SELO-320319 format. One record per residue (C-alpha): x, y, z; residue in one letter. Coordinates in Angstrom, 2 decimals. Example, Ala and Ser with C-alpha at 12.3 -4.5 7.8 and 13.67 -1.06 7.14 Angstrom:
<recs>
{x = 12.30, y = -4.50, z = 7.80, residu = A}
{x = 13.67, y = -1.06, z = 7.14, residu = S}
</recs>
This chain:
<recs>
{x = 300.89, y = -114.71, z = -57.08, residu = M}
{x = 301.08, y = -111.80, z = -54.72, residu = D}
{x = 301.45, y = -111.98, z = -50.84, residu = G}
{x = 301.71, y = -115.66, z = -51.27, residu = G}
{x = 298.44, y = -116.10, z = -52.47, residu = Q}
{x = 297.58, y = -118.10, z = -55.77, residu = P}
{x = 295.44, y = -116.31, z = -57.94, residu = H}
{x = 293.22, y = -116.69, z = -61.23, residu = R}
{x = 293.54, y = -114.52, z = -64.38, residu = V}
{x = 290.11, y = -113.40, z = -65.25, residu = I}
{x = 290.82, y = -110.96, z = -67.86, residu = K}
{x = 293.61, y = -109.58, z = -69.65, residu = Y}
{x = 294.89, y = -107.28, z = -72.16, residu = S}
{x = 297.73, y = -106.60, z = -74.06, residu = F}
{x = 299.09, y = -103.21, z = -75.58, residu = S}
{x = 302.11, y = -101.89, z = -77.22, residu = K}
{x = 302.95, y = -97.87, z = -77.72, residu = M}
{x = 305.55, y = -96.76, z = -80.47, residu = G}
{x = 308.89, y = -97.83, z = -79.15, residu = R}
{x = 308.05, y = -98.80, z = -75.61, residu = G}
{x = 307.84, y = -102.10, z = -74.19, residu = K}
{x = 304.38, y = -103.55, z = -74.57, residu = A}
{x = 302.33, y = -103.84, z = -71.29, residu = N}
{x = 300.07, y = -106.32, z = -70.02, residu = I}
{x = 296.99, y = -105.44, z = -67.82, residu = K}
{x = 295.30, y = -108.51, z = -66.15, residu = V}
{x = 292.24, y = -108.95, z = -63.95, residu = K}
{x = 293.11, y = -111.51, z = -61.14, residu = V}
{x = 291.11, y = -112.82, z = -58.68, residu = K}
{x = 292.64, y = -113.95, z = -55.38, residu = N}
{x = 291.49, y = -117.66, z = -54.73, residu = L}
{x = 291.98, y = -117.36, z = -51.19, residu = I}
{x = 289.61, y = -114.59, z = -50.56, residu = T}
{x = 287.99, y = -113.69, z = -53.69, residu = G}
{x = 289.19, y = -110.17, z = -53.77, residu = A}
{x = 289.76, y = -109.09, z = -57.67, residu = L}
{x = 292.74, y = -106.51, z = -58.51, residu = T}
{x = 294.17, y = -105.29, z = -61.85, residu = V}
{x = 297.77, y = -105.54, z = -62.26, residu = K}
{x = 300.13, y = -104.54, z = -64.66, residu = S}
{x = 303.00, y = -106.05, z = -65.97, residu = Y}
{x = 305.82, y = -105.53, z = -68.26, residu = L}
{x = 306.26, y = -107.75, z = -71.26, residu = S}
{x = 309.43, y = -109.91, z = -70.24, residu = G}
{x = 308.29, y = -109.93, z = -66.07, residu = N}
{x = 306.72, y = -113.60, z = -65.40, residu = S}
{x = 304.96, y = -115.17, z = -62.98, residu = V}
{x = 305.24, y = -118.18, z = -61.21, residu = E}
{x = 302.70, y = -120.78, z = -61.70, residu = P}
{x = 300.29, y = -122.61, z = -58.98, residu = V}
{x = 300.20, y = -125.78, z = -58.45, residu = E}
{x = 296.47, y = -127.09, z = -57.74, residu = I}
{x = 295.21, y = -130.91, z = -57.29, residu = E}
{x = 292.02, y = -131.68, z = -58.08, residu = K}
{x = 289.57, y = -134.25, z = -56.07, residu = K}
{x = 286.58, y = -136.02, z = -57.18, residu = H}
{x = 284.28, y = -135.73, z = -54.08, residu = L}
{x = 280.94, y = -136.85, z = -53.49, residu = Q}
{x = 278.48, y = -134.11, z = -52.06, residu = Y}
{x = 276.49, y = -135.47, z = -48.84, residu = L}
{x = 274.77, y = -132.35, z = -47.28, residu = Y}
{x = 274.56, y = -128.78, z = -46.34, residu = K}
{x = 274.17, y = -126.84, z = -43.01, residu = D}
{x = 274.36, y = -123.50, z = -41.55, residu = G}
{x = 278.27, y = -123.56, z = -41.69, residu = E}
{x = 278.72, y = -125.11, z = -45.18, residu = G}
{x = 278.73, y = -127.98, z = -47.12, residu = L}
{x = 280.08, y = -131.28, z = -46.39, residu = H}
{x = 282.05, y = -133.65, z = -48.97, residu = L}
{x = 283.12, y = -136.84, z = -48.77, residu = M}
{x = 286.50, y = -138.68, z = -50.78, residu = D}
{x = 284.99, y = -141.81, z = -51.96, residu = P}
{x = 288.18, y = -143.90, z = -51.46, residu = V}
{x = 289.01, y = -142.97, z = -48.32, residu = S}
{x = 285.79, y = -142.23, z = -46.92, residu = F}
{x = 287.60, y = -138.83, z = -45.26, residu = E}
{x = 284.94, y = -135.71, z = -44.70, residu = Q}
{x = 285.57, y = -132.25, z = -45.29, residu = I}
{x = 283.42, y = -128.97, z = -45.06, residu = E}
{x = 283.79, y = -126.34, z = -47.26, residu = I}
{x = 281.93, y = -122.72, z = -46.53, residu = E}
{x = 279.30, y = -122.02, z = -48.64, residu = K}
{x = 281.34, y = -118.64, z = -50.60, residu = D}
{x = 283.60, y = -121.08, z = -51.36, residu = K}
{x = 280.87, y = -122.57, z = -54.03, residu = I}
{x = 279.31, y = -119.58, z = -55.47, residu = G}
{x = 276.58, y = -120.26, z = -57.41, residu = D}
{x = 277.54, y = -123.78, z = -58.17, residu = Y}
{x = 275.52, y = -124.56, z = -54.70, residu = I}
{x = 272.23, y = -124.26, z = -56.83, residu = N}
{x = 273.29, y = -126.92, z = -59.19, residu = Y}
{x = 274.24, y = -129.80, z = -56.54, residu = L}
{x = 272.45, y = -132.67, z = -55.49, residu = V}
{x = 272.80, y = -135.25, z = -52.50, residu = E}
{x = 275.02, y = -138.05, z = -53.51, residu = G}
{x = 276.33, y = -136.03, z = -56.69, residu = E}
{x = 280.30, y = -136.07, z = -57.39, residu = K}
{x = 282.32, y = -132.72, z = -57.68, residu = V}
{x = 285.76, y = -131.75, z = -58.39, residu = W}
{x = 287.28, y = -129.85, z = -55.60, residu = V}
{x = 290.03, y = -127.73, z = -56.10, residu = Q}
{x = 292.56, y = -127.92, z = -53.57, residu = F}
{x = 295.83, y = -125.33, z = -52.92, residu = W}
{x = 297.84, y = -127.42, z = -50.29, residu = G}
{x = 295.39, y = -128.63, z = -47.74, residu = D}
{x = 293.07, y = -125.27, z = -48.53, residu = K}
{x = 289.78, y = -125.91, z = -50.73, residu = V}
{x = 290.00, y = -122.88, z = -52.91, residu = I}
{x = 286.88, y = -123.55, z = -55.47, residu = G}
{x = 284.62, y = -126.30, z = -57.34, residu = V}
{x = 283.69, y = -126.98, z = -60.61, residu = E}
{x = 280.82, y = -128.37, z = -61.81, residu = L}
{x = 279.91, y = -129.42, z = -65.47, residu = A}
{x = 279.26, y = -127.11, z = -68.07, residu = A}
{x = 275.66, y = -128.51, z = -67.54, residu = S}
{x = 273.77, y = -130.81, z = -64.73, residu = V}
{x = 270.75, y = -133.07, z = -65.38, residu = I}
{x = 267.90, y = -131.93, z = -62.35, residu = L}
{x = 264.35, y = -133.46, z = -61.74, residu = K}
{x = 261.71, y = -130.76, z = -61.49, residu = V}
{x = 259.77, y = -130.82, z = -57.98, residu = V}
{x = 257.15, y = -128.42, z = -58.48, residu = E}
{x = 255.79, y = -126.27, z = -61.46, residu = T}
{x = 252.30, y = -125.00, z = -62.74, residu = G}
{x = 250.35, y = -126.21, z = -65.12, residu = P}
{x = 251.49, y = -125.56, z = -68.71, residu = G}
{x = 248.72, y = -123.77, z = -71.45, residu = E}
{x = 247.67, y = -125.94, z = -73.85, residu = K}
{x = 247.31, y = -124.72, z = -77.15, residu = G}
{x = 250.02, y = -121.84, z = -76.96, residu = N}
{x = 252.93, y = -123.23, z = -78.91, residu = S}
{x = 253.62, y = -120.34, z = -81.53, residu = A}
{x = 255.49, y = -118.54, z = -78.77, residu = T}
{x = 257.86, y = -119.40, z = -75.79, residu = S}
{x = 255.57, y = -118.92, z = -72.90, residu = I}
{x = 258.29, y = -119.55, z = -69.78, residu = L}
{x = 257.06, y = -120.24, z = -66.21, residu = K}
{x = 258.79, y = -120.84, z = -62.65, residu = P}
{x = 259.81, y = -124.59, z = -62.06, residu = A}
{x = 261.57, y = -125.59, z = -58.90, residu = T}
{x = 264.61, y = -128.04, z = -59.40, residu = L}
{x = 265.52, y = -131.11, z = -56.85, residu = E}
{x = 268.45, y = -128.78, z = -55.69, residu = S}
{x = 266.36, y = -126.38, z = -54.36, residu = G}
{x = 266.67, y = -123.48, z = -57.15, residu = V}
{x = 263.92, y = -122.08, z = -59.06, residu = V}
{x = 264.28, y = -121.34, z = -62.86, residu = I}
{x = 262.39, y = -120.54, z = -65.67, residu = Q}
{x = 261.01, y = -123.42, z = -68.31, residu = V}
{x = 258.94, y = -123.27, z = -71.52, residu = P}
{x = 255.58, y = -124.24, z = -70.41, residu = A}
{x = 254.97, y = -127.77, z = -71.75, residu = F}
{x = 257.68, y = -129.13, z = -68.96, residu = I}
{x = 255.53, y = -130.75, z = -65.93, residu = K}
{x = 256.63, y = -132.39, z = -62.91, residu = E}
{x = 258.83, y = -134.88, z = -62.58, residu = G}
{x = 260.41, y = -134.28, z = -65.90, residu = D}
{x = 264.73, y = -134.03, z = -65.74, residu = R}
{x = 266.10, y = -131.04, z = -67.43, residu = L}
{x = 269.35, y = -130.26, z = -68.89, residu = K}
{x = 270.76, y = -126.95, z = -67.09, residu = I}
{x = 273.28, y = -124.83, z = -67.86, residu = N}
{x = 275.66, y = -124.09, z = -64.66, residu = T}
{x = 277.63, y = -121.15, z = -65.91, residu = Q}
{x = 273.61, y = -119.36, z = -66.64, residu = S}
{x = 271.28, y = -120.79, z = -64.83, residu = G}
{x = 269.03, y = -121.33, z = -67.96, residu = E}
{x = 267.16, y = -124.39, z = -69.05, residu = Y}
{x = 268.66, y = -126.14, z = -72.05, residu = V}
{x = 266.55, y = -129.25, z = -72.76, residu = S}
{x = 264.33, y = -132.16, z = -71.36, residu = R}
{x = 266.36, y = -134.99, z = -71.00, residu = V}
</recs>
């Protein structure tokens, strides 16, 4: 923590030169502002761990202000700014549940599964007879995101999508 705000380590490196103390460099992301910083520490130094609470919330809808989620136990609704969601916004479907991370009463992030299953709502026709090569075509999914899929995919198919890379994994 720096300035009383929580940080997440993105990358770290460890180096020891000669007889001196070891040096640890970390690239950290401020979980409140999103700013990236590089920090150096000598071996033996420590940082204070941060208590983060996770809640399983149901995604209701998005509007111009942000995303609206509901706690399915207490029915309490919260609004999250779109920048706290990042690229995961492309894989959210109304009614689905997501893990929301809290630091105190502040939302600091959202976690999705490594892959999600989404339905194809629009895609062009596939080419027949050319199965030797991997021809890709654009497909619009139910969340609104457009991804590249193999030519044999058609409207109504349910697809497994990698949420880290945004790529097609398989047909379900």
